[in-house]
N, C-alpha and C positions, 0 to 999 in steps of 0.2 A: 512526473518523473523525479522531482526532487525528494519524494518520499520512498522511492523504490529501494533504498538501502535497507529499510525496515524488512522488506521481503527477503533480502539477502541474509540478514541476521537470523530471521526465523528459519530459513532454509538450512543455514549452518547448524543451528541448534537441532533441527529435525534430523539432519545427517548424523550428528554426534549421538543423539539418542538412539537412533537405529543401529549404529555401529557398536554401541555399548549396552546392547540387550535391554533397552527401555522401550518396548514396543508401544505401550500405552501413551507414554510421553510423545513419542514420534507421531502417533496418530493424532493426538491433540494438537500438536504443532502443525500438522498438515491441515487440520480444520482451521486453525488460527490463521494460516496463510490465506485461506479463502476470505475470512472475515477482514483481515488487514487489506487485502486487495480491493474488496468492496468499499471499505472506508476510504482508502486512498483515492479510488476512482471518484467517489462522491465529493471528497475534499477538493480534488483537482477541478471537477466540474463547477463547484461553487466558486472557486477562485477565478476560473475562466469567465463565468457569468458576471462576477463582480467587476472584473477588468473591462468587460464589454459594456456594462452599465455605466461605468465611470467615463467611458469614451462617447456616450451618446450625445449628440449635438455638437461635438467638436469637429472642426473642419480639418481635413488632411493637410499636411504641410506640402 
């Protein structure tokens, strides 16, 4: 969730490109959103797994 702002920025750029007759750029930015979403998902999963691994063996309070 902390990386979702990147998707908002890319969406804003995509909207700008589409509104200013830059269809190729808008299409590339649309593809970039998919890449960014996949990378963000992977990064968040890594962070979650890292947090879980660091808590192994700890007793709950």
